[in-house]
C-alpha positions as a Markdown table, in Angstrom:
| # | Residue | x | y | z |
|---|---|---|---|---|
| 1 | Met | 134.9 | 74.8 | 58.1 |
| 2 | Gln | 133.3 | 72.8 | 61.0 |
| 3 | Asp | 132.5 | 69.1 | 60.4 |
| 4 | Phe | 129.6 | 68.3 | 58.7 |
| 5 | Glu | 127.9 | 66.0 | 61.0 |
| 6 | Gln | 129.1 | 67.9 | 64.4 |
| 7 | Phe | 127.2 | 71.0 | 62.5 |
| 8 | Ile | 123.9 | 68.9 | 61.9 |
| 9 | Gly | 124.0 | 66.8 | 65.0 |
| 10 | Ser | 122.2 | 67.2 | 68.4 |
| 11 | Phe | 124.2 | 64.9 | 70.6 |
| 12 | Ser | 125.4 | 67.8 | 72.3 |
| 13 | Phe | 121.9 | 69.2 | 73.9 |
| 14 | Asp | 119.8 | 66.1 | 73.1 |
| 15 | Gly | 122.2 | 63.4 | 74.9 |
| 16 | Arg | 119.9 | 64.6 | 78.5 |
| 17 | Leu | 117.4 | 62.6 | 76.7 |
| 18 | Ala | 119.1 | 59.1 | 76.9 |
| 19 | Glu | 117.2 | 57.8 | 79.8 |
| 20 | Val | 113.6 | 58.4 | 78.5 |
| 21 | Asp | 114.6 | 56.9 | 74.7 |
| 22 | Ile | 116.0 | 53.8 | 76.8 |
| 23 | Asn | 112.5 | 53.7 | 78.2 |
| 24 | Ser | 110.5 | 54.4 | 75.6 |
| 25 | Ser | 112.7 | 51.9 | 73.4 |
| 26 | Val | 112.1 | 49.4 | 75.9 |
| 27 | Ala | 108.1 | 49.7 | 75.9 |
| 28 | His | 108.3 | 49.4 | 72.0 |
| 29 | Ala | 110.2 | 46.8 | 72.4 |
| 30 | Lys | 107.4 | 44.9 | 74.7 |
| 31 | Met | 105.0 | 46.0 | 72.5 |
| 32 | Leu | 106.2 | 44.6 | 69.6 |
| 33 | Val | 106.8 | 41.2 | 71.0 |
| 34 | Lys | 102.8 | 41.5 | 72.6 |
| 35 | Ala | 102.2 | 41.9 | 68.6 |
| 36 | Lys | 104.1 | 39.1 | 67.7 |
| 37 | Val | 106.5 | 41.8 | 65.1 |
| 38 | Ile | 109.4 | 40.1 | 66.3 |
| 39 | Asp | 109.9 | 37.3 | 68.4 |
| 40 | Ala | 109.7 | 37.1 | 72.3 |
| 41 | Ser | 113.7 | 36.3 | 72.7 |
| 42 | Asp | 114.8 | 38.5 | 70.5 |
| 43 | Gly | 112.8 | 41.1 | 72.6 |
| 44 | Glu | 114.6 | 39.9 | 75.6 |
| 45 | Lys | 117.8 | 40.7 | 74.1 |
| 46 | Ile | 117.0 | 43.8 | 73.3 |
| 47 | Ile | 115.3 | 45.3 | 76.4 |
| 48 | Ser | 118.2 | 43.0 | 78.4 |
| 49 | Gly | 121.1 | 44.9 | 76.3 |
| 50 | Leu | 118.8 | 48.5 | 77.0 |
| 51 | Thr | 118.7 | 48.1 | 80.6 |
| 52 | Ser | 122.3 | 47.1 | 80.9 |
| 53 | Ile | 123.1 | 50.5 | 78.9 |
| 54 | Leu | 120.5 | 52.6 | 81.0 |
| 55 | Arg | 122.5 | 51.4 | 84.1 |
| 56 | Asp | 125.7 | 51.9 | 83.1 |
| 57 | Ile | 124.1 | 55.7 | 82.3 |
| 58 | Lys | 123.6 | 56.0 | 85.3 |
| 59 | Gly | 127.1 | 55.2 | 86.7 |
| 60 | Asp | 129.9 | 56.7 | 85.6 |
| 61 | Trp | 129.7 | 55.2 | 81.9 |
| 62 | Lys | 129.5 | 58.0 | 78.9 |
| 63 | Leu | 127.6 | 57.2 | 76.2 |
| 64 | Pro | 129.5 | 57.5 | 73.0 |
| 65 | Lys | 128.8 | 60.5 | 71.5 |
| 66 | Asp | 127.0 | 60.4 | 67.8 |
| 67 | Glu | 124.7 | 62.2 | 65.9 |
| 68 | Asp | 122.1 | 62.4 | 68.1 |
| 69 | Val | 121.5 | 60.3 | 71.7 |
| 70 | His | 118.6 | 58.1 | 69.6 |
| 71 | Tyr | 121.4 | 57.1 | 66.8 |
| 72 | Ala | 124.1 | 56.7 | 69.8 |
| 73 | Ile | 121.6 | 54.4 | 71.6 |
| 74 | Glu | 120.5 | 52.1 | 68.7 |
| 75 | Lys | 124.6 | 51.8 | 67.8 |
| 76 | Glu | 125.5 | 50.9 | 71.7 |
| 77 | Leu | 122.9 | 48.1 | 71.7 |
| 78 | Ile | 123.6 | 46.6 | 68.3 |
| 79 | Arg | 127.7 | 46.7 | 69.4 |
| 80 | Arg | 126.8 | 44.6 | 72.8 |
| 81 | Ile | 123.8 | 42.1 | 71.3 |
| 82 | Gly | 124.7 | 42.3 | 67.7 |
| 83 | Ala | 122.5 | 42.7 | 64.8 |
| 84 | Val | 119.1 | 41.1 | 66.6 |
| 85 | Gly | 119.6 | 45.4 | 68.0 |
| 86 | Gly | 118.5 | 46.4 | 64.8 |
| 87 | Lys | 115.3 | 45.1 | 65.3 |
| 88 | Met | 114.3 | 47.4 | 67.8 |
| 89 | His | 113.6 | 50.0 | 65.3 |
| 90 | Thr | 111.0 | 48.1 | 63.5 |
| 91 | Ala | 107.6 | 50.1 | 63.1 |
| 92 | Arg | 109.0 | 53.3 | 64.4 |
| 93 | Ser | 111.2 | 56.1 | 62.6 |
| 94 | Arg | 113.2 | 58.5 | 64.4 |
| 95 | Asn | 110.5 | 61.1 | 63.6 |
| 96 | Asp | 108.3 | 59.6 | 66.1 |
| 97 | Gln | 110.9 | 58.4 | 68.4 |
| 98 | Ile | 112.0 | 62.2 | 69.0 |
| 99 | Ala | 108.6 | 63.4 | 70.0 |
| 100 | Thr | 107.9 | 60.8 | 72.2 |
| 101 | Asp | 111.3 | 61.5 | 74.0 |
| 102 | Leu | 110.2 | 64.8 | 74.3 |
| 103 | Arg | 106.8 | 64.3 | 75.9 |
| 104 | Val | 108.1 | 61.9 | 78.3 |
| 105 | Tyr | 110.9 | 64.2 | 79.6 |
| 106 | Leu | 108.5 | 67.2 | 79.5 |
| 107 | Lys | 105.5 | 65.2 | 81.4 |
| 108 | Gln | 108.5 | 64.4 | 84.0 |
| 109 | Glu | 109.5 | 67.9 | 84.1 |
| 110 | Ile | 106.4 | 69.7 | 84.4 |
| 111 | Arg | 105.2 | 67.4 | 87.8 |
| 112 | Ile | 108.6 | 68.9 | 89.2 |
| 113 | Ile | 108.0 | 73.1 | 88.3 |
| 114 | Val | 104.5 | 72.3 | 89.5 |
| 115 | Asn | 105.9 | 70.7 | 92.9 |
| 116 | Leu | 108.6 | 73.8 | 92.9 |
| 117 | Ile | 105.8 | 76.2 | 92.4 |
| 118 | Lys | 103.8 | 75.2 | 95.1 |
| 119 | Asp | 106.8 | 75.0 | 97.7 |
| 120 | Phe | 107.0 | 78.7 | 96.7 |
| 121 | Gln | 103.5 | 79.2 | 97.4 |
| 122 | Glu | 103.9 | 77.5 | 101.3 |
| 123 | Val | 106.7 | 80.0 | 101.9 |
| 124 | Leu | 104.3 | 83.2 | 100.8 |
| 125 | Ile | 101.5 | 81.6 | 102.8 |
| 126 | Ala | 103.6 | 81.5 | 106.0 |
| 127 | Lys | 105.4 | 85.0 | 105.3 |
| 128 | Ser | 101.6 | 86.2 | 105.0 |
| 129 | Tyr | 100.7 | 84.7 | 108.6 |
| 130 | Glu | 103.9 | 86.2 | 109.6 |
| 131 | Asn | 102.4 | 90.0 | 108.7 |
| 132 | Ile | 99.4 | 89.8 | 108.7 |
| 133 | Asp | 98.6 | 93.0 | 111.3 |
| 134 | Val | 101.2 | 94.9 | 109.3 |
| 135 | Ile | 100.2 | 97.8 | 107.4 |
| 136 | Met | 101.2 | 99.6 | 103.7 |
| 137 | Pro | 100.6 | 101.3 | 100.8 |
| 138 | Gly | 99.1 | 99.4 | 98.0 |
| 139 | Phe | 99.9 | 101.2 | 94.7 |
| 140 | Thr | 98.4 | 101.9 | 91.3 |
| 141 | His | 100.9 | 103.4 | 88.8 |
| 142 | Leu | 103.6 | 103.2 | 91.4 |
| 143 | Gln | 101.8 | 106.0 | 93.6 |
| 144 | Pro | 100.1 | 105.6 | 96.5 |
| 145 | Ala | 96.5 | 104.5 | 96.3 |
| 146 | Gln | 95.8 | 102.5 | 99.7 |
| 147 | Pro | 96.5 | 101.2 | 102.8 |
| 148 | Val | 96.6 | 97.3 | 102.7 |
| 149 | Leu | 97.9 | 94.5 | 104.8 |
| 150 | Ala | 101.3 | 93.6 | 103.7 |
| 151 | Ala | 99.4 | 89.5 | 104.0 |
| 152 | His | 96.9 | 90.4 | 101.6 |
| 153 | His | 99.9 | 91.6 | 99.0 |
| 154 | Leu | 102.1 | 88.5 | 99.3 |
| 155 | Leu | 99.0 | 86.4 | 98.6 |
| 156 | Ala | 98.5 | 88.4 | 95.0 |
| 157 | Tyr | 101.3 | 86.2 | 94.3 |
| 158 | Val | 100.0 | 83.0 | 95.6 |
| 159 | Trp | 97.1 | 83.4 | 93.3 |
| 160 | Met | 99.6 | 84.3 | 90.5 |
| 161 | Met | 101.4 | 81.0 | 91.0 |
| 162 | Gln | 98.1 | 78.9 | 91.3 |
| 163 | Arg | 97.4 | 80.1 | 87.9 |
| 164 | Asp | 101.1 | 79.1 | 86.6 |
| 165 | Lys | 100.5 | 75.6 | 87.9 |
| 166 | Glu | 97.3 | 75.5 | 86.4 |
| 167 | Arg | 98.2 | 76.3 | 82.7 |
| 168 | Leu | 100.8 | 73.6 | 83.9 |
| 169 | Asn | 98.9 | 70.7 | 84.1 |
| 170 | Asp | 96.4 | 71.9 | 81.2 |
| 171 | Cys | 99.7 | 72.0 | 79.2 |
| 172 | Tyr | 100.1 | 68.2 | 80.4 |
| 173 | Lys | 97.0 | 67.2 | 79.0 |
| 174 | Arg | 98.0 | 68.0 | 75.6 |
| 175 | Thr | 102.0 | 66.5 | 76.3 |
| 176 | Asp | 99.9 | 63.4 | 77.7 |
| 177 | Ile | 99.5 | 62.2 | 74.2 |
| 178 | Leu | 101.7 | 59.4 | 72.5 |
| 179 | Pro | 102.9 | 60.1 | 68.9 |
| 180 | Leu | 105.0 | 56.9 | 69.1 |
| 181 | Gly | 103.7 | 54.5 | 66.3 |
| 182 | Ser | 103.1 | 57.1 | 63.5 |
| 183 | Ala | 106.3 | 56.2 | 62.4 |
| 184 | Ala | 107.9 | 59.0 | 59.9 |
| 185 | Leu | 105.0 | 60.4 | 58.7 |
| 186 | Ala | 101.7 | 58.2 | 57.6 |
| 187 | Gly | 102.1 | 55.1 | 60.2 |
| 188 | Thr | 103.2 | 51.3 | 59.5 |
| 189 | Ser | 101.9 | 48.5 | 57.9 |
| 190 | Phe | 102.9 | 46.4 | 60.9 |
| 191 | Asn | 100.0 | 45.3 | 63.4 |
| 192 | Ile | 101.0 | 47.1 | 66.2 |
| 193 | Asp | 99.5 | 48.0 | 69.3 |
| 194 | Arg | 100.0 | 51.3 | 70.0 |
| 195 | Gln | 97.3 | 51.4 | 73.0 |
| 196 | His | 99.7 | 48.8 | 74.3 |
| 197 | Thr | 102.3 | 51.1 | 74.6 |
| 198 | Ala | 101.0 | 54.3 | 75.5 |
| 199 | Arg | 99.7 | 52.2 | 78.6 |
| 200 | Leu | 103.5 | 50.9 | 79.2 |
| 201 | Leu | 104.6 | 54.7 | 79.2 |
| 202 | Asp | 101.9 | 55.7 | 81.1 |
| 203 | Phe | 100.3 | 58.0 | 78.3 |
| 204 | Lys | 96.1 | 59.0 | 78.5 |
| 205 | Glu | 95.9 | 58.7 | 74.6 |
| 206 | Val | 97.5 | 58.2 | 71.4 |
| 207 | Ser | 97.4 | 60.7 | 68.7 |
| 208 | Asp | 94.9 | 60.4 | 65.7 |
| 209 | Asn | 96.9 | 62.0 | 62.9 |
| 210 | Ser | 100.4 | 60.5 | 62.1 |
| 211 | Leu | 101.2 | 63.4 | 60.0 |
| 212 | Asp | 100.7 | 66.2 | 62.8 |
| 213 | Ala | 101.9 | 63.9 | 65.8 |
| 214 | Val | 105.7 | 64.0 | 63.9 |
| 215 | Ser | 105.1 | 67.4 | 63.7 |
| 216 | Asp | 103.4 | 68.6 | 66.3 |
| 217 | Arg | 105.4 | 71.3 | 68.9 |
| 218 | Asp | 102.6 | 72.8 | 70.6 |
| 219 | Phe | 103.3 | 71.4 | 74.2 |
| 220 | Ala | 106.4 | 72.2 | 73.9 |
| 221 | Val | 105.8 | 75.9 | 72.8 |
| 222 | Glu | 102.9 | 75.5 | 75.2 |
| 223 | Phe | 105.2 | 74.5 | 77.9 |
| 224 | Val | 108.1 | 77.3 | 77.3 |
| 225 | Phe | 105.2 | 79.6 | 77.6 |
| 226 | Cys | 104.2 | 78.6 | 80.9 |
| 227 | Met | 108.1 | 78.7 | 81.6 |
| 228 | Ser | 107.8 | 82.6 | 80.6 |
| 229 | Leu | 104.5 | 83.8 | 82.5 |
| 230 | Thr | 105.9 | 82.0 | 85.6 |
| 231 | Val | 109.0 | 83.7 | 85.4 |
| 232 | Leu | 107.8 | 87.1 | 84.5 |
| 233 | His | 105.4 | 86.7 | 88.0 |
| 234 | Leu | 108.5 | 86.2 | 89.7 |
| 235 | Thr | 110.2 | 89.2 | 88.1 |
| 236 | Arg | 107.1 | 91.9 | 89.4 |
| 237 | Phe | 108.1 | 90.3 | 92.9 |
| 238 | Cys | 111.7 | 90.9 | 92.3 |
| 239 | Glu | 110.7 | 94.5 | 91.0 |
| 240 | Glu | 108.7 | 95.4 | 94.6 |
| 241 | Ile | 111.6 | 94.0 | 96.5 |
| 242 | Ile | 114.0 | 95.5 | 95.2 |
| 243 | Leu | 112.2 | 99.1 | 95.5 |
| 244 | Trp | 111.0 | 98.3 | 99.0 |
| 245 | Met | 114.7 | 97.4 | 99.9 |
| 246 | Asn | 115.9 | 100.3 | 98.9 |
| 247 | Pro | 116.0 | 102.9 | 101.9 |
| 248 | Glu | 113.5 | 105.9 | 100.3 |
| 249 | Phe | 111.0 | 102.9 | 101.0 |
| 250 | Gly | 112.6 | 100.6 | 103.5 |
| 251 | Tyr | 110.1 | 98.5 | 103.6 |
| 252 | Ile | 111.7 | 95.3 | 104.3 |
| 253 | Thr | 115.1 | 93.5 | 105.0 |
| 254 | Met | 116.4 | 90.7 | 103.5 |
| 255 | Gly | 118.9 | 87.6 | 104.3 |
| 256 | Asp | 122.4 | 88.7 | 103.3 |
| 257 | Lys | 123.4 | 85.5 | 101.6 |
| 258 | Phe | 120.7 | 87.0 | 98.7 |
| 259 | Thr | 122.3 | 90.2 | 98.4 |
| 260 | Ser | 126.3 | 91.3 | 97.9 |
| 261 | Gly | 128.3 | 94.1 | 98.7 |
| 262 | Ser | 130.2 | 97.2 | 96.2 |
| 263 | Ser | 133.2 | 96.8 | 95.2 |
| 264 | Ile | 133.9 | 100.6 | 96.0 |
| 265 | Met | 131.2 | 101.8 | 98.1 |
| 266 | Pro | 131.4 | 100.1 | 101.6 |
| 267 | Gln | 128.4 | 100.9 | 103.0 |
| 268 | Lys | 126.1 | 99.0 | 100.3 |
| 269 | Arg | 124.0 | 95.8 | 100.0 |
| 270 | Asn | 122.3 | 95.4 | 96.6 |
| 271 | Pro | 119.5 | 92.6 | 95.7 |
| 272 | Asp | 121.2 | 90.7 | 93.8 |
| 273 | Ser | 119.3 | 87.7 | 93.7 |
| 274 | Ala | 116.3 | 89.5 | 92.9 |
| 275 | Glu | 117.9 | 91.3 | 90.6 |
| 276 | Val | 119.5 | 87.9 | 88.8 |
| 277 | Ile | 116.4 | 86.5 | 88.9 |
| 278 | Arg | 115.0 | 89.6 | 86.9 |
| 279 | Gly | 117.4 | 89.4 | 84.1 |
| 280 | Lys | 117.3 | 85.5 | 84.0 |
| 281 | Ser | 113.7 | 86.6 | 82.7 |
| 282 | Gly | 114.9 | 88.0 | 79.4 |
| 283 | Arg | 116.8 | 84.7 | 78.5 |
| 284 | Ile | 113.3 | 82.4 | 79.6 |
| 285 | Val | 111.0 | 84.9 | 77.3 |
| 286 | Gly | 113.6 | 84.5 | 74.4 |
| 287 | Asp | 113.3 | 81.1 | 74.6 |
| 288 | Leu | 109.8 | 81.5 | 73.9 |
| 289 | Ile | 110.3 | 83.2 | 70.9 |
| 290 | Ala | 112.9 | 81.2 | 69.5 |
| 291 | Leu | 110.3 | 78.5 | 69.9 |
| 292 | Leu | 107.7 | 79.8 | 67.7 |
| 293 | Thr | 110.3 | 81.2 | 65.3 |
| 294 | Ile | 111.2 | 77.6 | 64.4 |
| 295 | Ile | 108.0 | 76.6 | 63.8 |
| 296 | Lys | 106.7 | 79.5 | 62.2 |
| 297 | Ser | 105.8 | 78.4 | 58.1 |
| 298 | Leu | 107.2 | 74.9 | 58.8 |
| 299 | Pro | 105.3 | 72.4 | 56.2 |
| 300 | Leu | 104.1 | 69.4 | 57.3 |
| 301 | Thr | 105.6 | 67.1 | 58.2 |
| 302 | Tyr | 108.9 | 66.4 | 60.3 |
| 303 | Asn | 111.9 | 69.0 | 59.1 |
| 304 | Arg | 115.3 | 69.2 | 60.6 |
| 305 | Asp | 114.2 | 72.5 | 62.2 |
| 306 | Leu | 112.5 | 70.6 | 64.8 |
| 307 | Gln | 115.7 | 69.2 | 66.3 |
| 308 | Glu | 116.4 | 72.8 | 67.5 |
| 309 | Asp | 113.3 | 72.9 | 69.6 |
| 310 | Lys | 115.1 | 71.2 | 72.5 |
| 311 | Pro | 117.6 | 73.7 | 73.8 |
| 312 | Pro | 115.1 | 76.2 | 73.9 |
| 313 | Val | 113.0 | 73.9 | 76.1 |
| 314 | Phe | 116.0 | 73.0 | 78.1 |
| 315 | Asp | 117.5 | 75.9 | 78.7 |
| 316 | Ser | 114.2 | 77.9 | 79.7 |
| 317 | Leu | 113.9 | 74.7 | 82.0 |
| 318 | Asp | 117.8 | 74.9 | 83.5 |
| 319 | Asn | 116.7 | 78.9 | 84.2 |
| 320 | Leu | 113.6 | 78.7 | 85.8 |
| 321 | Lys | 113.9 | 75.9 | 88.5 |
| 322 | Pro | 116.6 | 77.3 | 90.3 |
| 323 | Cys | 114.6 | 81.1 | 89.8 |
| 324 | Leu | 111.7 | 79.4 | 92.1 |
| 325 | Glu | 114.1 | 77.6 | 94.6 |
| 326 | Val | 116.2 | 80.6 | 94.8 |
| 327 | Met | 112.9 | 82.6 | 95.0 |
| 328 | Lys | 111.6 | 80.8 | 97.6 |
| 329 | Glu | 114.3 | 80.8 | 100.4 |
| 330 | Met | 114.7 | 84.7 | 99.8 |
| 331 | Val | 111.0 | 86.0 | 100.5 |
| 332 | Asp | 111.4 | 83.1 | 103.3 |
| 333 | Ser | 114.7 | 85.7 | 104.9 |
| 334 | Leu | 112.4 | 88.8 | 103.8 |
| 335 | Arg | 111.2 | 91.1 | 107.1 |
| 336 | Phe | 109.0 | 93.8 | 106.9 |
| 337 | Val | 109.6 | 96.7 | 108.7 |
| 338 | Lys | 106.6 | 97.4 | 110.4 |
| 339 | Glu | 106.9 | 100.8 | 111.5 |
| 340 | Lys | 108.2 | 102.2 | 108.0 |
| 341 | Thr | 105.6 | 100.6 | 106.3 |
| 342 | Leu | 102.8 | 102.2 | 108.5 |
| 343 | Lys | 104.6 | 105.7 | 108.6 |
| 344 | Ser | 104.6 | 105.5 | 104.8 |
| 345 | Thr | 100.3 | 105.1 | 104.7 |
| 346 | Glu | 100.7 | 109.0 | 105.8 |
| 347 | Lys | 102.2 | 110.0 | 102.3 |
| 348 | Gly | 100.2 | 110.3 | 99.2 |
| 349 | Phe | 96.6 | 111.2 | 101.0 |
| 350 | Ile | 96.0 | 107.5 | 100.7 |
| 351 | Ala | 93.0 | 108.1 | 102.8 |
| 352 | Ala | 91.1 | 110.3 | 100.4 |
| 353 | Thr | 89.0 | 107.2 | 98.7 |
| 354 | Glu | 87.8 | 106.5 | 102.2 |
| 355 | Val | 87.0 | 110.0 | 102.7 |
| 356 | Ala | 84.9 | 110.2 | 99.5 |
| 357 | Asp | 83.4 | 106.7 | 100.3 |
| 358 | Tyr | 82.3 | 108.6 | 103.6 |
| 359 | Leu | 80.6 | 111.0 | 101.9 |
| 360 | Ala | 78.4 | 108.3 | 99.8 |
| 361 | Arg | 78.0 | 106.6 | 102.7 |
| 362 | Asn | 76.2 | 109.8 | 103.9 |
| 363 | Asn | 73.9 | 110.2 | 100.2 |
| 364 | Val | 76.3 | 112.0 | 98.9 |
| 365 | Pro | 76.4 | 110.8 | 94.7 |
| 366 | Phe | 79.8 | 109.2 | 94.5 |
| 367 | Arg | 81.0 | 111.1 | 91.3 |
| 368 | Ser | 80.0 | 114.3 | 94.1 |
| 369 | Ala | 82.0 | 113.0 | 96.7 |
| 370 | His | 84.9 | 112.5 | 94.8 |
| 371 | Ala | 85.1 | 116.1 | 93.1 |
| 372 | Ile | 84.7 | 117.2 | 96.8 |
| 373 | Val | 87.6 | 115.3 | 98.3 |
| 374 | Lys | 89.7 | 116.2 | 95.1 |
| 375 | Asp | 89.0 | 120.0 | 96.0 |
| 376 | Ile | 90.2 | 118.5 | 100.1 |
| 377 | Val | 93.3 | 117.4 | 98.4 |
| 378 | Leu | 94.3 | 120.6 | 96.5 |
| 379 | Tyr | 93.9 | 122.4 | 99.6 |
| 380 | Cys | 96.0 | 120.3 | 101.8 |
| 381 | Lys | 98.7 | 120.9 | 99.5 |
| 382 | Gly | 98.5 | 124.1 | 99.1 |
| 383 | Asn | 98.7 | 124.3 | 102.9 |
| 384 | Ser | 101.3 | 121.2 | 103.2 |
| 385 | Lys | 98.6 | 119.9 | 105.5 |
| 386 | Thr | 97.6 | 115.8 | 105.4 |
| 387 | Leu | 93.9 | 114.9 | 106.0 |
| 388 | Ser | 94.5 | 113.6 | 109.3 |
| 389 | Glu | 95.5 | 117.4 | 110.2 |
| 390 | Leu | 92.5 | 119.4 | 109.1 |
| 391 | Ser | 89.9 | 120.1 | 111.4 |
| 392 | Leu | 86.5 | 119.4 | 111.7 |
| 393 | Glu | 85.5 | 123.0 | 110.4 |
| 394 | Glu | 88.1 | 123.0 | 107.3 |
| 395 | Tyr | 86.4 | 119.9 | 106.3 |
| 396 | Asn | 83.3 | 121.5 | 106.9 |
| 397 | Lys | 84.3 | 124.2 | 104.3 |
| 398 | Phe | 83.6 | 121.7 | 101.4 |
| 399 | Ser | 80.8 | 120.0 | 103.0 |
| 400 | Lys | 78.1 | 120.1 | 105.9 |
| 401 | Val | 77.8 | 116.0 | 105.6 |
| 402 | Phe | 81.5 | 115.7 | 108.0 |
| 403 | Lys | 81.1 | 114.6 | 110.9 |
| 404 | Lys | 83.4 | 113.7 | 114.1 |
| 405 | Asp | 83.7 | 110.8 | 113.3 |
| 406 | Ile | 85.3 | 111.4 | 110.0 |
| 407 | Phe | 88.7 | 110.8 | 111.7 |
| 408 | Glu | 87.7 | 107.7 | 112.6 |
| 409 | Tyr | 87.8 | 107.2 | 108.2 |
| 410 | Leu | 91.3 | 108.5 | 108.2 |
| 411 | Asp | 93.4 | 105.8 | 109.7 |
| 412 | Ala | 95.5 | 103.3 | 108.3 |
| 413 | Lys | 94.6 | 100.4 | 110.0 |
| 414 | Asn | 90.8 | 101.0 | 110.2 |
| 415 | Ile | 91.1 | 102.0 | 106.3 |
| 416 | Ala | 92.5 | 98.2 | 105.5 |
| 417 | Asn | 90.2 | 96.0 | 107.9 |
| 418 | Met | 87.0 | 98.2 | 106.4 |
| 419 | Lys | 87.8 | 96.3 | 102.9 |
| 420 | Thr | 85.5 | 93.6 | 104.0 |
| 421 | Ser | 84.2 | 92.6 | 100.7 |
| 422 | Tyr | 85.0 | 88.7 | 99.5 |
| 423 | Gly | 88.9 | 89.2 | 98.2 |
| 424 | Gly | 89.6 | 92.4 | 100.2 |
| 425 | Thr | 92.3 | 93.7 | 102.6 |
| 426 | Ser | 91.0 | 93.3 | 105.5 |
| 427 | Lys | 92.1 | 91.1 | 108.1 |
| 428 | Lys | 89.3 | 88.6 | 108.7 |
| 429 | Ser | 89.1 | 88.8 | 104.3 |
| 430 | Val | 92.5 | 88.0 | 104.5 |
| 431 | Leu | 92.2 | 85.2 | 106.3 |
| 432 | Arg | 89.5 | 83.8 | 105.1 |
| 433 | Gln | 91.7 | 83.9 | 101.5 |
| 434 | Ile | 94.7 | 82.0 | 103.4 |
| 435 | Glu | 92.2 | 79.3 | 104.9 |
| 436 | Asn | 91.0 | 79.4 | 100.8 |
| 437 | Ile | 94.5 | 78.9 | 99.3 |
| 438 | Lys | 95.6 | 76.3 | 102.1 |
| 439 | Asn | 92.7 | 74.4 | 101.3 |
| 440 | Lys | 93.3 | 74.2 | 97.1 |
| 441 | Leu | 96.9 | 73.1 | 98.0 |
| 442 | Lys | 95.3 | 70.0 | 100.4 |
| 443 | Leu | 93.5 | 69.1 | 97.3 |
| 444 | Glu | 96.5 | 68.8 | 95.4 |
| 445 | Val | 98.8 | 65.9 | 94.8 |
| 446 | Lys | 102.4 | 66.3 | 95.0 |
């Protein structure tokens, strides 16, 4: 049977919190001195001992394993400075200590991830500029729908990523609440100064209810949800990259470093990077389900189940960050095949909506125009023709409203650039959109 201490222990995964745990303990010790809970000389010894442990951890030295990282640090401190090290734990519990460490850690990681997303957005914006004149089909139900600028398509992901950043920044607000000082569950009888600890650890506020503070993992669930939705946005783009690379589409080429060959078919280059990102999304979504299941039906306050919150949090982080980094480089390597994307707009009667709009502009009720164009498309299919191959006489069989200028509305470039409404796909609208998002990014602090 597995050793029981090892079974209930968490050092194997919470060891990565050593640095934030030490910094939190230093802040706690400083507060204890200020509040005159411990002597200044004892506080200096504790802080000096913790600082020496941190310095060694940052070097080659490994913290001796124990039940968890918190006990490991406390034992090492006592070994180095003697029994006075035990005073470090005055007026706190592992319960509020653990919750504090995870919040400090996630605040740091949120900033890192937000910057990774911003870097990816900047690549997408640059790629949009590069492809401002590339026309491609836009799809609904994965069927050709209307022509759009490739830049407009790329910018859709910029806005998705913008929402991802906003969610993370909002999550940061609820993570930025200090639980330290709540002790085991009921607070402490020591005259501590929690606001001072919050200032030292750069927390905006302190928790109001000690019972809630030690058992709350909403911030962690919300964080992993943010990770999940971000990676799902990446998978949507990855799926399109995989389709676009397929010779049936042939819309793009991609840098060889992001593809691999086949072990048996020498002609193939597979979009493995996009597929791996798509696959990793399953792990991250699984992390969210795991964390939700951990907190399901837990009574107040702290329960040992909650030590299992960290593996899904860490796993979601460890998988999303490289996905963002690879995605940025992979998209930077994309090249649109302009001739192929434009040729593809000839399929699927992609100008049909514009023909209906033409009739509507000429005082035909849109529903009637829709029915007329539907009949025209059926006629084209029955006669193996495209909309641009019909003669004016053929158009007039369906409506006398059609004039010679109808053919101007069948050109994919013209169609795209007619969509001048705010947020539309015309070149003018897309350039304005790029400026809008660039201005948003300028206002954000890295």
